[in-house]
C-alpha positions in Angstrom: -4.5 -57.2 30.5 -1.3 -55.2 29.7 1.8 -56.8 28.5 4.9 -57.4 30.6 6.8 -54.2 31.2 9.8 -55.5 29.3 7.7 -56.1 26.2 7.2 -52.4 25.6 9.1 -50.1 23.2 9.5 -46.4 23.6 8.4 -43.8 21.1 9.2 -40.1 21.7 8.9 -36.6 20.2 10.9 -35.1 23.1 7.8 -33.6 24.7 5.9 -36.8 25.4 6.1 -40.4 24.6 4.2 -43.6 24.0 4.7 -47.3 24.8 4.1 -49.9 22.1 3.8 -53.5 23.2 5.3 -56.5 21.3 1.7 -57.4 20.6 1.3 -54.2 18.5 -0.8 -52.2 21.0 0.0 -48.7 22.1 -1.1 -48.9 25.7 0.3 -45.7 27.1 0.3 -42.2 25.6 0.0 -38.9 27.5 -0.7 -35.8 25.4 0.5 -33.2 24.9 3.2 -33.4 27.7 4.9 -36.3 29.6 2.7 -35.4 32.6 -0.6 -34.8 30.9 -3.6 -37.1 31.2 -3.3 -40.3 29.3 -5.1 -40.7 26.0 -4.2 -44.5 26.1 -4.2 -45.9 29.6 -4.6 -49.7 28.9 -1.2 -50.1 30.6 -2.9 -49.5 33.9 -6.2 -51.1 33.0 -7.6 -52.7 30.0 -8.6 -51.9 26.4 -11.6 -49.9 27.6 -9.2 -47.4 29.1 -7.8 -46.5 25.7 -5.3 -48.2 23.3 -4.4 -48.4 19.6 -3.9 -51.9 18.4 -2.5 -52.6 14.9 -1.4 -56.2 14.4 -2.1 -59.3 12.3 -5.5 -60.8 13.1 -3.9 -64.2 13.5 -1.6 -62.9 16.3 -4.6 -62.0 18.5 -6.5 -65.3 17.7 -6.4 -67.4 20.9 -5.8 -70.5 18.6 -3.7 -69.2 15.7 -3.9 -71.4 12.6 -0.5 -70.3 11.4 2.8 -70.0 13.2 3.2 -66.4 14.4 6.6 -64.9 15.0 7.7 -61.3 15.7 11.0 -59.5 15.6 11.5 -55.8 16.3 14.3 -53.2 16.4 14.8 -49.5 16.2 16.3 -48.1 13.1 19.9 -47.3 13.9 20.3 -44.5 16.4 16.6 -43.4 16.2 13.3 -44.1 17.9 11.6 -45.4 14.8 10.4 -48.8 15.8 10.1 -51.6 13.2 8.2 -54.8 14.0 8.1 -57.6 11.5 5.3 -60.1 11.8 5.7 -63.6 10.3 2.4 -65.4 9.8 3.3 -68.7 8.3 4.9 -67.9 5.0 3.5 -64.3 4.9 5.0 -61.3 6.6 4.3 -57.6 7.2 6.3 -54.7 8.7 4.8 -52.2 11.0 6.7 -48.9 11.5 5.9 -46.7 14.4 7.3 -43.3 15.2 6.5 -39.8 16.5 7.2 -36.9 14.2 9.6 -34.2 15.3 8.1 -31.4 13.2 5.9 -29.9 15.9 2.5 -30.9 17.4 1.9 -34.2 19.1 1.3 -37.1 16.8 1.9 -40.9 16.4 2.3 -42.3 12.9 2.0 -46.0 12.0 2.7 -47.7 8.7 1.9 -51.2 7.5 4.0 -52.6 4.7 3.3 -56.0 3.1 6.5 -58.0 2.7 5.5 -61.4 1.5 2.1 -63.1 0.9 -1.1 -61.7 2.3 -1.8 -60.8 5.9 -5.1 -59.8 7.5 -4.5 -56.9 9.9 -6.7 -56.1 12.9 -7.0 -52.3 13.5 -8.6 -51.2 16.8 -8.5 -47.6 18.0 -10.1 -46.8 21.4 -9.7 -43.0 22.2 -10.0 -41.8 25.7 -9.1 -38.6 27.7 -8.3 -38.0 31.4 -6.5 -41.3 32.0 -9.3 -43.5 30.6 -12.1 -41.6 32.4 -13.6 -39.6 29.5 -15.0 -41.1 26.3 -14.9 -38.4 23.6 -17.7 -37.4 21.2 -16.6 -38.8 17.8 -17.4 -37.3 14.4 -16.5 -39.1 11.1 -15.6 -37.0 8.1 -15.5 -39.0 4.8 -17.5 -37.0 2.3 -16.9 -34.2 -0.1 -13.5 -32.5 -0.4 -12.5 -33.1 3.2 -9.7 -35.5 3.9 -11.2 -38.7 5.5 -10.8 -38.4 9.2 -12.2 -39.1 12.6 -12.3 -36.4 15.3 -12.8 -37.2 19.0 -13.5 -34.3 21.3 -14.2 -33.8 25.0 -13.8 -30.5 26.8 -10.4 -28.9 26.0 -9.1 -32.1 24.3 -9.3 -33.4 20.8 -7.8 -36.1 18.6 -7.8 -36.4 14.9 -7.3 -39.8 13.2 -6.4 -40.1 9.5 -5.6 -43.2 7.5 -5.7 -45.1 4.3 -8.6 -47.0 5.8 -11.0 -45.6 8.4 -12.2 -48.1 11.0 -15.9 -48.4 11.8 -17.3 -47.5 15.2 -18.1 -50.6 17.2 -18.8 -50.8 21.0 -17.0 -47.5 21.8 -14.0 -48.3 19.7 -13.1 -48.0 16.0 -12.4 -51.5 14.6 -11.5 -52.7 11.2 -9.7 -55.5 9.4 -7.9 -55.1 6.1 -5.7 -57.3 3.9 -2.1 -56.3 3.1 -0.4 -57.9 0.2 3.3 -57.8 -0.7 4.3 -54.3 -1.8 1.2 -52.6 -0.3 1.4 -49.8 2.2 -1.2 -48.4 4.6 -0.4 -45.3 6.7 -2.2 -44.0 9.8 -1.8 -41.0 12.0 -3.3 -39.8 15.3 -2.7 -36.2 16.4 -3.6 -34.4 19.6 -4.8 -30.8 19.5 -6.6 -28.3 21.6 -10.4 -28.5 20.9 -10.7 -24.8 20.3 -8.3 -25.0 17.4 -8.7 -26.5 13.9 -7.3 -30.0 13.4 -3.6 -30.0 12.3 -2.8 -30.6 8.7 -2.4 -34.2 7.4 1.1 -35.7 8.0 3.1 -36.8 5.0 4.5 -40.1 6.1 7.7 -40.2 4.0 8.6 -36.6 4.8 7.9 -36.9 8.5 9.8 -40.2 8.8 12.9 -38.9 7.0 13.0 -35.8 9.1 12.6 -37.7 12.4 15.3 -40.2 11.5 17.7 -37.4 10.5 17.1 -35.6 13.7 17.7 -38.6 15.9 20.8 -39.6 13.9 22.3 -36.1 13.9 21.9 -36.0 17.7 23.6 -39.4 18.1 26.5 -38.4 15.9 27.3 -35.5 18.3 28.6 -38.1 20.7 30.9 -39.8 18.1 32.1 -36.4 16.9 32.4 -35.0 20.4 34.6 -35.8 23.3 35.0 -39.5 24.0 36.9 -39.3 27.3 36.2 -40.4 30.8 34.5 -37.7 32.9 36.4 -36.4 35.9 35.6 -38.4 39.0 34.7 -35.2 40.7 35.1 -31.6 39.6 36.8 -30.6 42.7 39.7 -32.0 44.7 38.5 -33.2 48.2 39.9 -30.8 50.7 39.4 -33.3 53.5 39.3 -37.0 53.1 38.3 -39.8 55.4 41.9 -40.9 55.6 43.2 -37.4 56.6 40.4 -36.8 59.1 40.8 -39.8 61.4 43.3 -42.7 61.9 42.2 -46.1 60.6 41.4 -48.6 63.4 40.4 -51.5 61.1 42.1 -54.7 60.0 43.6 -53.3 56.8 45.0 -56.7 55.7 41.6 -58.3 55.8 40.1 -55.4 53.8 42.8 -55.6 51.2 42.3 -59.4 50.8 38.6 -58.9 50.4 39.1 -56.3 47.7 40.8 -59.0 45.5 38.0 -61.6 46.0 35.6 -62.2 43.2 31.8 -61.7 43.6 31.4 -65.4 43.4 33.8 -66.2 46.1 32.2 -63.6 48.4 28.7 -64.8 47.8 29.7 -68.4 48.5 30.0 -67.6 52.2 27.0 -65.3 52.5 23.2 -65.7 52.8 20.6 -64.1 50.5 19.8 -60.7 52.2 16.1 -61.2 51.8 15.4 -64.9 52.4 18.4 -65.4 54.7 19.0 -68.7 53.0 22.4 -70.0 51.8 23.3 -68.7 48.4 24.5 -71.1 45.7 28.0 -70.9 44.5 28.4 -68.3 41.8 31.1 -68.7 39.1 31.5 -67.3 35.6 29.4 -70.0 34.0 26.5 -69.3 36.3 26.7 -65.6 35.3 26.4 -66.8 31.7 23.2 -68.7 32.6 21.8 -65.8 34.6 22.3 -63.4 31.8 20.6 -65.7 29.3 17.3 -65.5 31.2 16.6 -62.3 29.2 16.0 -61.8 25.5 18.9 -59.4 25.1 22.2 -60.9 26.4 25.7 -59.7 26.7 27.8 -62.6 28.1 30.8 -61.9 30.3 34.0 -63.2 28.7 37.4 -61.8 29.5 39.3 -63.6 26.8 41.5 -61.2 25.0 40.2 -62.1 21.6 36.6 -61.2 22.5 37.2 -58.1 24.7 36.9 -55.7 21.8 33.6 -57.2 20.8 32.2 -56.8 24.3 33.5 -53.3 24.5 31.7 -52.5 21.2 28.4 -53.8 22.8 29.0 -51.7 25.8 29.5 -48.6 23.6 26.3 -49.5 21.7 24.4 -49.8 25.0 25.7 -46.5 26.2 24.7 -44.7 23.0 21.2 -46.2 23.3 21.1 -45.0 26.9 22.1 -41.5 25.8 19.3 -41.6 23.2 16.8 -42.7 25.9 17.8 -39.7 28.0 17.3 -37.4 25.1 13.8 -39.0 24.6 12.9 -38.2 28.2 14.0 -34.5 28.1 11.3 -32.1 27.2 12.5 -30.0 24.2 10.0 -27.3 25.3 11.0 -26.9 28.9 14.3 -28.8 29.3 12.9 -30.9 32.2 14.0 -34.6 32.4 11.3 -37.0 33.6 12.1 -39.8 35.9 10.3 -42.2 33.6 7.5 -42.1 31.0 5.0 -43.8 33.3 3.1 -43.6 36.6 2.3 -46.4 39.1 4.1 -49.3 37.5 4.7 -51.3 40.7 8.1 -51.8 42.3 6.6 -55.1 43.6 4.0 -56.8 41.4 0.6 -56.5 43.0 2.0 -54.3 45.7 1.5 -50.7 46.7 5.0 -49.2 46.0 3.6 -47.3 43.1 4.7 -43.8 42.2 4.3 -41.2 39.5 7.7 -40.8 37.8 6.5 -38.2 35.2 8.2 -35.5 37.2 11.7 -34.0 37.2 14.0 -34.9 40.1 16.8 -32.3 40.7 19.2 -35.1 41.4 18.5 -36.8 38.1 18.6 -33.6 36.0 22.0 -32.7 37.6 23.4 -36.2 37.0 22.1 -36.2 33.4 23.8 -32.8 32.9 27.1 -34.4 33.8 26.8 -37.2 31.1 25.4 -34.9 28.4 28.3 -32.5 28.9 31.0 -35.1 28.7 29.4 -36.7 25.6 29.3 -33.7 23.4 25.6 -32.7 23.9 26.1 -29.0 24.8 22.6 -28.0 23.8 20.9 -30.5 26.1 23.4 -29.6 28.9 22.2 -26.0 28.5 18.6 -27.0 28.5 19.0 -29.1 31.7 21.0 -26.3 33.4 18.4 -23.6 32.6 15.6 -25.9 33.8 17.4 -26.3 37.2 17.9 -22.6 37.5 14.2 -21.9 36.8 13.0 -24.6 39.1 15.2 -23.5 42.0 14.2 -19.9 41.5 10.8 -20.9 42.8 12.4 -20.5 46.3 15.9 -21.8 46.9 15.3 -21.5 50.7 12.6 -24.1 50.4 14.1 -26.5 47.9 12.0 -29.4 46.7 13.5 -32.7 45.4 10.9 -33.0 42.7 9.3 -30.5 40.3 7.0 -30.5 37.3 8.3 -30.8 33.8 8.3 -27.0 33.5 9.7 -26.5 37.0 6.4 -26.2 38.8 5.9 -27.2 42.4 3.3 -29.9 42.7 2.8 -31.4 46.1 -0.5 -33.1 45.4 -0.7 -36.8 45.3 -4.0 -37.8 43.6 -5.6 -41.2 43.0 -6.8 -42.2 39.5 -9.8 -44.5 39.0 -7.8 -47.2 37.1 -7.5 -50.9 38.0 -3.7 -50.6 38.1 -1.0 -52.7 36.5 -1.8 -56.3 37.4 -4.1 -54.9 40.1 -1.4 -52.9 41.8 -3.0 -50.1 43.8 -3.0 -47.1 44.2 -2.7 -45.6 40.8 -1.2 -42.1 41.3 -1.1 -38.8 39.6 1.3 -36.3 41.2 4.2 -36.8 43.5 3.8 -35.9 47.1 7.5 -36.4 47.8 8.2 -33.0 46.2 7.4 -31.3 49.5 10.2 -33.1 51.3 13.7 -31.7 51.7 16.4 -34.1 50.4 20.0 -33.1 51.0 21.1 -35.3 48.1 19.3 -33.0 45.6 21.1 -29.9 46.9 24.5 -31.6 47.0 24.2 -33.2 43.5 23.2 -29.9 41.9 26.2 -28.0 43.4 28.6 -30.8 42.5 27.3 -30.7 38.9 27.7 -26.9 38.7 31.2 -27.4 39.9 31.7 -29.9 37.0 30.4 -27.3 34.6 33.0 -24.8 35.8 35.7 -27.5 35.5 34.7 -28.0 31.9 34.8 -24.3 31.1 31.1 -23.4 31.5 30.9 -20.0 33.1 28.5 -18.6 35.6 25.9 -16.0 34.8 23.8 -13.4 36.5 21.4 -16.1 37.8 23.4 -19.3 38.3 26.0 -18.2 40.9 23.6 -16.1 43.0 21.2 -19.0 43.2 24.1 -21.4 44.2 25.1 -19.0 47.0 21.6 -18.9 48.3 21.5 -22.7 48.3 24.8 -22.9 50.1 23.7 -20.4 52.8 20.4 -22.3 53.3 22.5 -25.5 53.6 24.1 -24.2 56.7 20.8 -24.6 58.5 20.4 -28.1 57.2 23.5 -29.7 58.8 22.4 -32.6 61.0 18.8 -32.3 59.8 16.8 -35.5 59.4 15.4 -36.1 56.0 13.9 -39.0 54.0 17.1 -40.0 52.2 17.8 -40.4 48.5 15.2 -43.2 48.5 12.3 -40.9 49.8 11.4 -43.1 52.7 7.8 -42.9 53.7 8.6 -43.6 57.4 9.8 -41.0 59.9 12.8 -38.8 58.8 16.2 -39.9 60.0 19.8 -38.5 59.7 21.1 -40.4 56.7 24.9 -40.6 56.2 24.6 -40.1 52.5 22.4 -37.0 52.9 25.1 -35.4 55.2 27.8 -36.4 52.7 25.9 -34.6 50.0 25.8 -31.4 52.1 29.6 -31.8 52.6 29.9 -32.0 48.8 27.8 -28.8 48.4 30.1 -26.9 50.8 33.2 -28.3 49.1 31.9 -27.1 45.7 31.3 -23.7 47.2 34.7 -23.4 48.8 36.5 -24.3 45.5 34.3 -21.9 43.5 35.7 -19.1 45.7 39.3 -20.4 46.0 39.8 -21.7 42.4 37.5 -19.6 40.3 37.5 -16.3 42.3 33.7 -16.2 42.7 32.3 -14.0 45.5 31.0 -15.8 48.6 31.5 -16.7 52.2 34.2 -19.2 51.6 35.4 -19.2 55.2 32.0 -20.1 56.5 31.5 -22.8 53.9 35.0 -24.2 54.6 34.2 -24.4 58.4 30.9 -26.1 57.7 32.5 -28.6 55.3 35.4 -29.5 57.6 33.2 -29.8 60.8 30.6 -31.8 58.9 33.3 -34.2 57.6 34.4 -34.8 61.2 30.8 -35.4 62.2 30.2 -37.8 59.4 33.3 -39.8 60.3 32.2 -39.9 63.9 28.5 -40.9 63.4 28.2 -42.1 59.8 31.2 -44.5 59.9 31.3 -47.6 62.2 34.9 -48.6 62.8 33.9 -52.0 64.2 32.3 -52.9 60.9 34.9 -50.9 58.9 32.0 -49.5 57.0 29.9 -46.4 56.5 26.4 -46.9 57.6 22.9 -46.0 56.4 22.0 -43.7 59.3 24.0 -42.0 62.0 25.2 -44.4 64.6 23.5 -47.3 62.8 24.8 -50.7 61.8 23.2 -51.4 58.4 24.2 -50.1 54.9 22.3 -49.0 51.9 23.3 -48.5 48.3 23.4 -44.7 48.5 26.8 -45.1 50.2 28.2 -46.1 46.9 28.0 -42.4 45.9 30.5 -41.3 48.5 33.5 -41.5 46.1 31.4 -40.2 43.2 31.3 -36.8 44.9 34.9 -36.9 46.2 34.3 -37.5 49.9 36.9 -40.2 49.8 38.8 -42.3 47.2 37.3 -45.2 45.4 40.0 -47.4 46.9 40.0 -46.0 50.4 40.1 -48.9 52.9 36.9 -47.7 54.5 35.1 -47.6 51.2 36.3 -51.1 50.4 35.0 -52.1 53.8 31.6 -50.5 53.0 31.5 -52.4 49.7 32.1 -55.6 51.7 29.1 -54.8 53.9 27.0 -54.0 50.9 28.0 -57.4 49.4 27.0 -59.2 52.6 23.8 -57.3 53.2 22.4 -56.3 49.9 23.8 -58.4 47.1 21.7 -61.0 45.3 23.2 -64.2 43.8 23.0 -62.5 40.4 25.4 -59.8 41.5 22.7 -57.1 41.5 21.8 -55.4 44.7 18.8 -54.1 46.6 18.7 -50.4 47.6 18.4 -51.4 51.2 16.8 -54.2 53.2 13.5 -53.2 54.7 13.8 -54.5 58.2 10.6 -54.2 60.3 9.0 -51.7 57.9 12.0 -49.3 58.1 10.8 -47.5 54.9 7.1 -47.3 55.8 6.1 -50.5 53.9 5.7 -54.1 54.9 7.3 -55.8 51.9 10.8 -55.7 50.3 11.2 -54.1 47.0 13.2 -55.6 44.1 16.7 -55.4 42.9 17.6 -51.9 41.8 19.2 -51.4 38.4 20.8 -48.0 39.0 22.2 -49.1 42.4 23.6 -52.2 40.9 25.4 -50.2 38.3 26.8 -47.9 41.0 28.4 -51.0 42.5 29.7 -52.0 39.1 31.3 -48.5 38.7 32.8 -48.8 42.2 34.4 -52.2 41.3 35.8 -50.8 38.1 37.3 -47.7 39.6 38.8 -49.6 42.6 40.6 -52.2 40.5 38.0 -55.0 40.3 37.2 -54.5 36.6 36.1 -58.0 35.9 33.6 -58.0 38.8 32.3 -54.7 37.5 31.9 -56.1 34.0 30.0 -59.1 35.4 27.4 -56.8 37.1 27.2 -54.6 34.0 26.6 -57.7 31.9 23.9 -58.9 34.3 22.1 -55.6 34.2 22.3 -55.4 30.4 20.9 -59.0 30.5 17.8 -57.9 32.3 17.2 -54.9 30.0 14.8 -55.7 27.2 15.7 -56.4 23.6 15.8 -52.6 22.9 18.2 -51.9 25.8 15.5 -50.2 27.8 15.4 -50.6 31.6 12.8 -50.1 34.3 13.8 -49.0 37.8 13.9 -52.6 39.3 14.0 -56.3 38.4 12.3 -59.2 40.1 14.7 -62.1 39.6 12.3 -64.7 41.0 9.6 -63.8 38.5 12.2 -62.8 35.8 10.2 -59.6 35.3 10.9 -55.9 35.1 9.2 -53.9 37.8 8.9 -50.2 38.5 8.4 -47.3 36.1 9.8 -47.5 32.6 12.1 -46.5 31.1 13.9 -45.2 34.1 16.2 -42.3 33.5 18.4 -42.9 36.5 19.1 -46.4 35.4 20.3 -45.2 32.0 22.4 -42.4 33.5 24.1 -45.0 35.7 24.7 -47.3 32.7 26.4 -44.4 30.9 28.7 -43.7 33.9 29.6 -47.4 34.3 30.7 -47.8 30.7 32.5 -44.5 31.0 34.4 -45.9 34.0 35.8 -48.5 31.7 37.4 -45.8 29.6 35.5 -46.7 26.5 
């Protein structure tokens, strides 16, 4: 059985990645790209589907004779993972990393620290997501470096090490003793079977270079601009306040805006169980945060604020590193996560392949890389978007392959699934759906680039004009929302606001930057669309924007309205929307659901779990509208449910105290960066 999601660490070479469990098993590794077939797929099955275990024998003994303890961390500002195992009085350190010198390899090193430790080494090579067992040849004689080569069709792996495991029952298994001061190094490299195996990897040289590259990338942030990003690149030409008069009880709204999360929750029911929520105070937040291994406790005392701010900055830097780890250095595409089919509800069927690039996520990532000094990555992401959109801007997809391919197929893999969760998917069928949020977010981001001095070129502005002209036909069109609902399309308020944001960006490109385009048409579309949104997407009786036109419920996507400049963070109607979100979507922890799935609204029968990115959007909203301490509490809670390496999945099951959904989730880390940025740190 695979480990809990939160027990995994990420390794990356910026073209693909691997997940290493706390138990010392690499259970997920796709080669040579993020979206390739898995070489190790035990994460979605068992050991027979491929894994690489390297751990003290005592740690896998069902009844260990000695006390076994582990501690792990990344070397500062890198993805070099160090795990120290304590077996009684003896100890070893296992160092795992992926070289950045080309090719696709994983390197593991065992170093004896104290005493003697017996290590168990088990390598089970597979191809095609656990389906194919390679033909294995062992080379240990003559002048050839000792190695094992596994080959099947176009795929091949070469294993080298200071000890070569024996073949047993379809795996290569060995035990060896490590004494204090001894080192054992191992490497596994993927290569095309019609090529010769790559040269052996020098452990010290590869490790030094990888650490230097990660550290140099991290230092770009500290040496670059450390300033809050503009709330939007463009001034809103029409706001909700200017468009219609306010018919709500403004005094009540203003009072609500000053209430704490705890006070608000005391009077509400849990949005899923409809049971009375317990009282929530600051001490309860402490206790909630302590349910996770990694904890940042909320404390607003003046003498500890700087310490908390330093922890926030550290979390932001690790989030930036995680983004870099999920961006392909070859193509510039950002994957939604490293994994496929990790369930949003344990044992359920909300299982998706996130090894694809969402236009929305790439655009949002571009905003944070630009404002944090990473100009090269910003250019990579920008160029990836242009190549992807050039497929056909008139038929824009929400999701593309890592190289910008269109892939509308949704296949099923013959794997048992994480904790039996079916189906296991390869491919993402949602790519064929039009989502207005993707179009709007892209054009908002290109406006941000112009605001920060990045000029247009022969390709970028013509493609944006084509997108804007195609958006004219999309006004009022039903889609599947930011959340890619599997039920019938509807007219979602957020989707229409993102079209508004696209037109607004186009108008300002013409008016403020002198770019050629039909500014008059786009201005007409923008202004008429704003009126329509305020008529059908805002409910004056509730003093709240609503999920769908003429509806009465809310969803978390509405928290993005001020992010794109549709109205101010402190607009009374936005505060009213926040109140409805607190009433309908907020859990006792302060985190929120994306939406409540009433009567199978999203095409499924069950309710998914609390959403990390959406919760951070609420935290940002609080901070930017004057409720900083409430925002900090949610930020602390989300950091509390991240794992000990500051990695987050897409969702969190508070009842089970388990991460759910694909991991690590790029949108969650983007949202964390934005939230810390909102604090002005």
